[in-house]
N, C-alpha and C positions, 0 to 999 in steps of 0.2 A: 849525433842523428840527426844527420841530414832525409828531408823526403821527395821521395818520388814525384815524376809528375802525373804518375798516375793515369788515366784517360786521354791526354791533351789533343790538341784540334789535330795533329796529324793521325793519331788512331779514330778522331769524331770523324775525319774527312775521308780514310779508307773503308768505315766504317758504311757510312752516307754512299761512295760508291758501289757499296758490294748491295744495298737495300735498291740502287738504284738496276741494277744485273738482276737480281731476284725479281724483281717490280716487272722488268723488261720476258722474264723468261715465264714470268707466274703468265703474262697476256700470250706468248707463244703457244705455252700447255694449253691454255684458256680452248685456242685456235684449233687444237689438236683434237681436244674434249669433243671442239662444236662438227667438226667435220671428221670422226674419224680418221686420223692421222692424216687424209688427202685435204690439203687446208686450199683452197680456191686463190688460184694468181690475185686475179682482179680485188679479190677482201682482202687478202693479207699485203697486198701493193697498198688500201688507202692505209692500214695501219702503221707502214712503213713512211709514208707523206706526215703524218701527224706525230709518228714517234718522239719529235726532238719538242715539241710543241709539249706533250704527254709527259713525257721525262722531265722537264723543266718545270712545268706543272706541278709532278709530284715533287722533286727536291722545295720548291720555295711551300708548298702545305706543309711538309714534314718540320721543317725549320722554324715556318709560322704557330706549329703547333706545340714545339718544343721536344720532337722525338728525341734530340740530341744530347739536351740536359739529362742529365742520367742520376746526380747528384739528390734530388729532390721528388724519387718516383719508387714505387714498387711495382711488381709487376703485371698488379690488375692494372697498374694505368696505361702502359703500354697497351694491356687485350684494348681496353675502353678506346684509345687515342688513335690505336691501328683502324681500328673496325673504323670511328667515326671520317680519319682523312679518306681511305677506301670507298667510303659511302662517297662524300663530296668527290674522289677523283673520278668516280661513276657519273656525277654531275658535270664534271669537266670537259670530259672526256664527249661525252654527247654535246655538250654546250662547241666543243673545237671542232667535232666533226660536223655539226650544223655550219659555221659560221666558215667555218675553211671548204664547205661542198664536198668532205668526202664522205657520202652517202653508203656509200659500199662496206663501209666498216661495219659488221652486224652488230643488231642493238643486244645482241643474245651474250655476244661475249662481253658485253660491258660486265652484264651481271655475274657470267662463269668466273670472268676475271677479280671479280671483288669476293668472292668465295676462295678462289685460288689463291691469290694472291694477300689475304686476309689471315688466310691458315700457316702460309711460308711465311710471314713478316713475321707477325706475332713465334712461331717456333725458333727466327732467328733473332729476333730482340732480346726473347727470355735468355737464350744462350747469352748475348751480349751480357745484356744484366746480369745473371750468373758471374760471367768471367769479371767483368765490372766490381763485383763483391770480392769477390775471391782476389784481385791485384790491388785493390784502393781499399778494401776493407772498410771494418768500421773507427773513423779516425778519434783516439783518448782527446777528452778539450779538458780544458782549465780553465773556472769560472771567475774573473775578479772585482773583484769590486764589496759597495757593501754585503749585508748578509742581507735585506730587503731585496736588494738588485740580482743577487746571487739565486734566491729562492726563487723569483720568479721567471730567470733562464733556464734552472734548470727544469722548473714544471714544462718550461716552451718545447726546450732539446726531449725530455720526455712524453711529451704527446704527441712528437711529433710521430706520422704515419709508418716509417722507416726505420734501420738500427744505422741512419751513414753516423751519429755523431752519439756517444757516449762521454759522458762528463763521470769524470774520475776521480776530479777535486775541486774545492772550493776554496779560494782564498777572499779572506771580508780584513785582513789586517797584513802590515810587514811585507806589501805585497811584492817587491824588487827581489828581499833578501827569498822568500817563499816560492818565487818563479825561478831564481838560478838556481834555487835546491832541488827545485823538483821536476826541472824543464824537461828531462830525459827522459822521464814517465809520461810525458801526453806529443799528442801533434799538431795541436791548436791551444791558443789562446786565446779569450774571451774577455775583454775588457766590457764587461757590464755596466760600468754604471764609472761617473766622473772622478778622474783620482788626480791628484798635486801634480803638478804642470812639469815639473822638474822632473821627477819619479817617473810621470810616463814619460818621456825623453830617454831614461835609461832605461824602459822596458822595452820599448821599439828598438833602441840600439841592441838589444841584447838578441831580442828574437829575429832579429834581421841578420847579425851576425852570427846566429845559429841554424840562421834557414826554417824555421818555425814559420810557420803561420799565422796568421792575427788577423782574428774577428772583432769589430768594435759596434757596437750599439748605435742605433739610429733617433740621440739624442738631438737637437738642432743642433748642436755648436759641429756636429759631423756632418747632418744633411745640408748643414749652409756649403760644404767643402764639393758635392757630390756637383758631377758633369762642371767643372770648372773650366774659364778661358786663360793660357798661359799666353803671356805675353813680356815684351820684351824693351823696356825703359833702358836707353844710352845703355850702360854695360849691368844692368841686373836684369832677370826673369821675374815678374811679378805672376800673382795669380790672383787672376778675376775672379771672385766669388759670382755664379750665376743669380740671377732673381727667383723666387716662387712664383714665377708667372710662366705664362706661353707667349711671343713675341706677337703684336701686331699682326703679320703675313701668314703666321702658320695659324693664328686665331683665324683670320677670314679664311685660308683655305678648309679648316676643320671646320669652321659653319655651312662651305658652300658641297661642302662629303655630307654631310648630317641631313641636312635640307634634301639631296640629290637623295641618300639611302633610306631616309625617311619616311618618302614619298614611294619608293619603291616594296619597304618591307610593307608600308600598309596597304597596297594592291594587291602585294600576294598572298598577307593575313586577314584582307575580308572577310572570307569565307568563316574564319576559324572566331576572330572579331563576333559576325552577328550569330552565329551559335552559343557562344561563350555568352552572349547579351542574353539570349532568349533560355536558358538555363539560370541564370542567376535572378532573372524574373520571376522562372516559374519556380523555385525552390525555395524562397526563402523573401519576407516582406523590405520592402523598400526598394531605394533606386540601383538602378542595375553599376553607373557609375558612381564610386567613392572617390572626394574631390577635396584633397588637406594641403592647407598652407606650410609650404616649406619655403629651406635660404636656399639661394643659388647665389650665381657671381653678382659681385659687390655687393654683399648680405642684402639683396634685393628676395621681397617673400612672392611668392606665387604657388598658384592652385595646382600641386598634382596629379593628376586622373590616374587612377584605377580602377580596376572592376572587383565590387564590393566580395572579400570576404570573408567578413567579421557580420556580426547582427547589427543592424540599422541604429541603435543604441548601446551599441559596445563600450562607449567610454560616457554613455550620460554622468555615472557615480563616482566611477574609479578617474577619471579625469584622463589625460593623458601620459599614457605607460607603453615602454618596448614591449612588441610580442613576443612572449614566451614562446617555450617548447609546448604543445601539447596544449595549447592554449586553447579553454573552453571556448571563447567566443568567436573561434572559427567554425564558419557553417558547413555542412559536409560537401558539397560540390568546392565551395572554399577553400578547401585541405587539398581537393588538387590542381584545383587553378592554379596555387602557392608554389605545388610539388615543381609544375609544369614551368612554372614563370610565366605563364598565362594570361594571370593577374596586373602584369606590369606593359601590356601592349598597350592601354592606352595612352600610355608616355609618350609615344612617338607625336601622338597629336604636339604635346608639351615640345619637343624636339624643332617640330615646325612654326611653331613657335617662339624660337629661340629662347626660352626659358632654361631649358636641359638641353644636354649633350647627346649623342648615344654613347659616347666614355666619356666619364668625370668621376668625382670623388661623390658620394651617392646622396644625394639631399637630409638631412636631418627637418624636424620639425622646432620651431624658434623656443618653443619651451624646453629642448635638451640643447639648441645652442647655449645659449643663456648658460645653462649647466656646466657643461662643455669649455667656455672659453672662462669661466671662473676658475676651471681647477687646472687648465692648461691653457695660456698665455698665446701661444701662437696656433690656436685653432682657426682664429679667424684667415690664416695663410690658403688656407682648402678651399672660401669664396674666392680666392683670384680666379678660377675658371670658372666655368657653367657645370653645373652637377650632371652628373651623366647615369642613363639608365644601366651600366653599367663601368665597373671599375677595375683600376691595380689590385684596391683591395677586397674585392667580391672575389676576383681570382685567384686571387697569393695565399685572401688569408682565410679567414673563417664567419661565416654569422655572427659569433656569440664573442667573435673575437671584442676586445674591450675598448673604449675608442681611444683612449693614446696611439695604440696599437696601428687600430684603422688610417689615424690621422698619419703618423711614418709612414703608411704605406700611400697614403693621397698624397702626403709632400716629393716621395720619391715619382711617384707617377708626372708631376707638374715641373721636378728638376729635370725627369729624364724623357720628356716629354719628344714625341715623333709623329709622324703618320704611323711608319713602320709599327712603335708600339702601341697605335691605336688597333690596327690591322690584327696583330698578336692576342690583346683582352677577345677583340669581338670572337674572335675565332677561339679560345680556352675557355671563352664563353658557355661556349654549345657544350665544353666536357663538364663544366659545373650542375649542366641542366638535370645529368646522372646522377649525382649526388646527395643523397638524402638532408645529409648534416648541414650543408650549403642553405637551404632551404626553410631550416627550423629556423626556431625563435631565438632570444638568450633560455639559454639552459636556468633553473632552476637550482641546481646542485652545487654547492661549494667545492672548487678545488681541495686537493688534497695540501695544505698547506705548513708540514712540515719536512727538516730536507732527508733521503733518503740516506737509510745506512749504509751502504754500499758505496759512500762520496768520503771521500777524506777532507775535513775541515782545517783549513791552513793560518792558522791566525799569526 
């Protein structure tokens, strides 16, 4: 049973080209609406001169926001992302027309085109997503590994916000034999656990020969091989595993960007910071800022700054505990500051001092770091880089994700680090500001631990 390529790069390129054409026509329609079909040549000429830069900005913004990555989204994601990207495009056009001195470009067109392009693009992208679902459909998955690892994998697939993957069978023993017997019933085989090396190679060979997709878990042995360097030594090709670190050159550039960007953000956010400080002080007793010891690069301790969102004596009796969903210790104003992430703004000062970066693993408290390191001996690797205000785990995971999963996200970030990745994470952070779940604490509810009845268990 061969597998089609589905929405490959060529199809995505065509979708992107149509995106650009629709956006271009939405601006023309906006001119028609604004000038009642009688468009002044002078005003339209300003758009023509800026057009190439506007369309390039449009393409880059959509790529950085992951518009053309379809597998992990649902229609509501496209609605959110389209509104956000088109709003940002309005700001981009204003900046371009100012610095390019295309002052004849009417500001009303920017507002009208935001509304027109948002409606047109949402309609088009909804059609594309429905086509994607119809062509690629739901992929049937076979999970392989120990019963505990398979149960965790099944729970993760079932909690996904879309129906992209459906677990149909679980193999907990006699791996190769069961996979070969039932392979025609699935599209993807996911190795959720470590299995014997010789049997694993046989499974690889079988899946490749049958053109089946193979998913691997993010165990340490698999993460080591992420982003390798292939080199030739005489007659042999050698795979050099990359370190869990950022090169000194990249780290220097990252630090420079952190300083410049955090200064600019502090200036822009200063009115919000002043108003928030007044509200915190007026609505509850205690200091405006909350300083807490956290761990950053090279296991260094530092005092992280936040606007106080809990009562001043929140941990007086309990000691250090993780924030929970519907935490009674959170103040009335604190609930809104957390939901809007405004409580994190003072951390820009931590970025300026070099204790944090704009993007990196979220810093934990020493009390929890000691616990996590006892449970996972690779936890120290996340401290090879500066802690961040936002990070890979915050964008692609969930607040309530367990520390092992967050660690895997952090290690993937370190392995795949690039300036472009940081830009993507910063932009994707805008989207999660509107995600209520991502601002909540750890849920007190325990997940269902039994295997669903509709899944075939193979032993």
